N, CA, C and O of each residue as an XYZ file, in Angstrom:
344
protein
N       0.852     -1.168      0.000
C       0.000      0.000      0.000
C       0.897      1.230      0.000
O       1.824      1.348      0.801
N       0.598      2.133     -0.911
C       1.317      3.400     -1.018
C       0.286      4.519     -0.904
O      -0.745      4.488     -1.576
N       0.561      5.493     -0.062
C      -0.283      6.689      0.005
C       0.542      7.850     -0.536
O       1.719      7.992     -0.205
N      -0.081      8.675     -1.367
C       0.633      9.829     -1.913
C      -0.337     10.967     -2.161
O      -1.550     10.773     -2.237
N       0.225     12.156     -2.285
C      -0.569     13.355     -2.532
C      -0.096     13.975     -3.840
O       1.103     14.131     -4.072
N      -1.040     14.320     -4.675
C      -0.714     14.955     -5.944
C      -0.209     16.372     -5.701
O      -0.639     17.032     -4.755
N       0.702     16.841     -6.551
C       1.185     18.223     -6.429
C       0.031     19.205     -6.532
O      -0.050     20.170     -5.771
N      -0.857     18.949     -7.478
C      -2.069     19.756     -7.599
C      -3.067     19.141     -6.624
O      -3.851     18.266     -6.991
N      -3.029     19.603     -5.394
C      -3.715     18.963     -4.270
C      -5.185     19.371     -4.199
O      -5.585     20.145     -3.329
N      -5.989     18.835     -5.134
C      -7.421     19.129     -5.107
C      -8.203     17.968     -5.711
O      -7.646     17.098     -6.380
N      -9.504     17.980     -5.458
C     -10.379     16.891     -5.895
C     -10.413     16.768     -7.414
O     -10.415     15.655     -7.939
N     -10.439     17.894     -8.128
C     -10.504     17.846     -9.594
C      -9.287     17.131    -10.168
O      -9.423     16.302    -11.067
N      -8.105     17.443     -9.660
C      -6.885     16.782    -10.135
C      -6.914     15.298     -9.791
O      -6.536     14.458    -10.608
N      -7.361     14.979     -8.584
C      -7.428     13.572     -8.172
C      -8.337     12.782     -9.104
O      -8.009     11.657     -9.484
N      -9.469     13.356     -9.472
C     -10.397     12.622    -10.330
C      -9.964     12.619    -11.792
O     -10.316     11.696    -12.528
N      -9.209     13.628    -12.234
C      -8.609     13.546    -13.582
C      -7.625     12.379    -13.621
O      -7.582     11.629    -14.595
N      -6.836     12.232    -12.553
C      -5.895     11.119    -12.444
C      -6.656      9.796    -12.447
O      -6.324      8.895    -13.217
N      -7.666      9.672    -11.598
C      -8.441      8.431    -11.516
C      -9.113      8.098    -12.842
O      -9.112      6.943    -13.267
N      -9.685      9.103    -13.495
C     -10.372      8.875    -14.771
C      -9.419      8.419    -15.866
O      -9.830      7.718    -16.790
N      -8.158      8.806    -15.774
C      -7.185      8.463    -16.808
C      -6.611      7.060    -16.642
O      -6.044      6.516    -17.590
N      -6.743      6.467    -15.468
C      -6.193      5.127    -15.240
C      -6.926      4.092    -16.088
O      -8.147      4.143    -16.237
N      -6.161      3.156    -16.639
C      -6.764      2.092    -17.444
C      -6.554      0.706    -16.835
O      -7.372     -0.186    -17.058
N      -5.482      0.506    -16.075
C      -5.203     -0.804    -15.479
C      -5.621     -0.877    -14.013
O      -6.011     -1.941    -13.532
N      -5.542      0.225    -13.316
C      -5.863      0.251    -11.890
C      -7.371      0.356    -11.695
O      -8.063      1.048    -12.442
N      -7.861     -0.337    -10.684
C      -9.291     -0.392    -10.396
C      -9.600      0.520     -9.209
O      -8.907      0.476     -8.193
N     -10.637      1.342     -9.338
C     -11.084      2.156     -8.204
C     -11.776      1.238     -7.210
O     -12.704      0.510     -7.564
N     -11.320      1.276     -5.967
C     -11.917      0.403     -4.953
C     -11.562      0.902     -3.565
O     -10.589      1.636     -3.391
N     -12.347      0.506     -2.585
C     -12.079      0.880     -1.203
C     -11.465     -0.275     -0.414
O     -11.308     -0.174      0.803
N     -11.125     -1.344     -1.075
C     -10.501     -2.496     -0.432
C      -9.000     -2.248     -0.301
O      -8.439     -1.393     -0.985
N      -8.368     -2.999      0.575
C      -6.929     -2.852      0.768
C      -6.109     -3.863     -0.016
O      -4.887     -3.731     -0.081
N      -6.728     -4.854     -0.604
C      -5.941     -5.835     -1.312
C      -6.758     -6.686     -2.255
O      -7.921     -6.997     -1.997
N      -6.124     -7.058     -3.357
C      -6.763     -7.856     -4.391
C      -5.651     -8.248     -5.355
O      -4.531     -7.751     -5.226
N      -5.925     -9.117     -6.309
C      -4.908     -9.485     -7.296
C      -4.681     -8.357     -8.301
O      -3.619     -8.287     -8.920
N      -5.668     -7.473     -8.470
C      -5.521     -6.314     -9.352
C      -5.085     -5.112     -8.527
O      -5.346     -5.047     -7.326
N      -4.432     -4.181     -9.164
C      -4.028     -2.959     -8.482
C      -5.259     -2.099     -8.219
O      -6.064     -1.844     -9.114
N      -5.384     -1.661     -6.971
C      -6.531     -0.868     -6.546
C      -6.083      0.548     -6.208
O      -4.984      0.753     -5.693
N      -6.930      1.511     -6.496
C      -6.653      2.897     -6.132
C      -7.864      3.458     -5.393
O      -9.011      3.218     -5.771
N      -7.583      4.204     -4.337
C      -8.620      4.734     -3.455
C      -8.418      6.238     -3.286
O      -7.285      6.707     -3.179
N      -9.506      6.985     -3.265
C      -9.492      8.417     -2.944
C     -10.088      8.538     -1.542
O     -11.302      8.680     -1.397
N      -9.237      8.482     -0.503
C      -9.727      8.400      0.875
C     -10.701      9.509      1.277
O     -11.673      9.241      1.983
N     -10.464     10.735      0.846
C     -11.330     11.850      1.259
C     -12.772     11.634      0.816
O     -13.700     12.074      1.494
N     -12.967     10.967     -0.305
C     -14.312     10.749     -0.841
C     -14.883      9.370     -0.509
O     -16.101      9.201     -0.466
N     -14.013      8.384     -0.273
C     -14.500      7.014     -0.145
C     -14.304      6.457      1.256
O     -15.252      6.425      2.041
N     -13.102      6.021      1.585
C     -12.901      5.303      2.845
C     -13.005      6.179      4.080
O     -13.327      5.678      5.157
N     -12.742      7.477      3.956
C     -12.762      8.368      5.112
C     -13.802      9.483      4.958
O     -13.691     10.530      5.595
N     -14.796      9.257      4.124
C     -15.787     10.301      3.840
C     -16.659     10.647      5.047
O     -17.260     11.720      5.086
N     -16.734      9.753      6.026
C     -17.545     10.032      7.210
C     -16.795     10.860      8.252
O     -17.352     11.196      9.297
N     -15.539     11.188      7.969
C     -14.720     12.000      8.873
C     -14.783     13.451      8.407
O     -14.669     13.723      7.212
N     -14.960     14.363      9.320
C     -15.052     15.789      8.982
C     -13.793     16.246      8.245
O     -12.697     15.782      8.560
N     -13.933     17.152      7.264
C     -12.774     17.617      6.489
C     -11.616     18.127      7.349
O     -10.457     17.853      7.037
N     -11.907     18.855      8.416
C     -10.834     19.338      9.293
C     -10.081     18.195      9.947
O      -8.858     18.242     10.077
N     -10.811     17.173     10.357
C     -10.177     15.994     10.952
C      -9.378     15.230      9.904
O      -8.301     14.712     10.198
N      -9.903     15.158      8.680
C      -9.147     14.515      7.599
C      -7.805     15.219      7.414
O      -6.768     14.563      7.325
N      -7.821     16.547      7.356
C      -6.570     17.296      7.159
C      -5.591     17.019      8.292
O      -4.396     16.844      8.055
N      -6.096     16.980      9.528
C      -5.217     16.683     10.662
C      -4.615     15.284     10.543
O      -3.524     15.027     11.051
N      -5.331     14.383      9.870
C      -4.843     13.016      9.657
C      -3.930     12.929      8.434
O      -3.376     11.868      8.149
N      -3.771     14.043      7.709
C      -2.937     14.042      6.508
C      -3.683     13.665      5.245
O      -3.064     13.424      4.208
N      -5.004     13.611      5.318
C      -5.822     13.269      4.149
C      -6.316     14.564      3.525
O      -7.024     15.342      4.165
N      -5.939     14.789      2.275
C      -6.361     15.988      1.555
C      -7.134     15.567      0.309
O      -7.261     14.380      0.012
N      -7.646     16.555     -0.410
C      -8.397     16.262     -1.639
C      -7.525     15.629     -2.712
O      -8.032     14.955     -3.608
N      -6.222     15.841     -2.627
C      -5.304     15.260     -3.601
C      -4.623     13.992     -3.126
O      -3.700     13.502     -3.777
N      -5.070     13.451     -1.994
C      -4.484     12.214     -1.462
C      -5.090     10.996     -2.147
O      -6.296     10.934     -2.385
N      -4.238     10.039     -2.455
C      -4.671      8.779     -3.058
C      -3.927      7.639     -2.382
O      -2.829      7.828     -1.860
N      -4.532      6.449     -2.393
C      -3.866      5.239     -1.904
C      -3.854      4.222     -3.030
O      -4.839      4.048     -3.748
N      -2.732      3.563     -3.165
C      -2.538      2.592     -4.235
C      -2.101      1.274     -3.613
O      -1.115      1.221     -2.879
N      -2.839      0.212     -3.911
C      -2.499     -1.129     -3.451
C      -2.114     -1.938     -4.685
O      -2.959     -2.226     -5.533
N      -0.845     -2.301     -4.783
C      -0.300     -2.936     -5.983
C      -0.749     -4.391     -6.082
O      -0.688     -5.143     -5.110
N      -1.197     -4.767     -7.268
C      -1.621     -6.130     -7.544
C      -0.512     -6.922     -8.227
O       0.672     -6.641     -8.041
N      -0.908     -7.910     -9.016
C       0.076     -8.808     -9.630
C       0.276     -8.542    -11.124
O       0.856     -9.365    -11.833
N      -0.203     -7.393    -11.597
C      -0.006     -7.066    -13.011
C       1.484     -6.882    -13.308
O       2.311     -6.797    -12.400
N       1.794     -6.823    -14.576
C       3.174     -6.575    -14.982
C       3.586     -5.172    -14.523
O       2.863     -4.206    -14.769
N       4.736     -5.052    -13.861
C       5.177     -3.738    -13.379
C       5.226     -2.678    -14.480
O       4.862     -1.525    -14.250
N       5.671     -3.064    -15.659
C       5.779     -2.099    -16.758
C       4.411     -1.534    -17.132
O       4.294     -0.354    -17.465
N       3.373     -2.376    -17.077
C       2.017     -1.919    -17.391
C       1.527     -0.907    -16.358
O       0.913      0.102    -16.702
N       1.806     -1.191    -15.094
C       1.378     -0.276    -14.034
C       2.121      1.052    -14.110
O       1.520      2.116    -13.963
N       3.416      0.988    -14.337
C       4.216      2.212    -14.444
C       3.716      3.065    -15.599
O       3.564      4.278    -15.457
N       3.462      2.440    -16.733
C       2.958      3.181    -17.895
C       1.592      3.790    -17.590
O       1.324      4.929    -17.973
N       0.733      3.045    -16.908
C      -0.597      3.549    -16.571
C      -0.500      4.743    -15.623
O      -1.164      5.759    -15.829
N       0.320      4.621    -14.594
C       0.482      5.725    -13.647
C       1.096      6.947    -14.320
O       0.675      8.075    -14.064
N       2.089      6.729    -15.179
C       2.721      7.844    -15.907
C       1.707      8.596    -16.752
O       1.656      9.825    -16.719
N       0.898      7.862    -17.512
C      -0.048      8.547    -18.393
C      -1.152      9.222    -17.588
O      -1.667     10.261    -18.001
N      -1.521      8.648    -16.446
C      -2.538      9.285    -15.600
C      -1.996     10.569    -14.969
O      -2.717     11.561    -14.858
N      -0.734     10.548    -14.559
C      -0.122     11.770    -14.024
C      -0.022     12.843    -15.095
O      -0.204     14.028    -14.814
N       0.266     12.431    -16.317
C       0.328     13.394    -17.427
C      -1.035     14.023    -17.712
O      -1.106     15.113    -18.278
N      -2.106     13.351    -17.329
C      -3.461     13.849    -17.591
C      -3.893     14.950    -16.620
O      -4.909     15.612    -16.832
N      -3.123     15.134    -15.572
C      -3.493     16.150    -14.569
C      -3.163     17.541    -15.093
O      -3.397     18.532    -14.402
């Protein structure tokens, strides 16, 4: 599991990134054979007040990635092109 924050730290950038992914699956689970990506502010931690989320380090540009068993080159290419879409 990797947690990271986009340089453009906002919901619009996060969803442009998510929309551009082709191999990674949007999900709130922590593990699967496929690579999963989560937007904690909207999904797994949406019941937490925004101020509390920020204190926890969760921002609109925060994402979590749980790596699956796909070919590493495919995932790297997918992440690269999704980052370019921001």
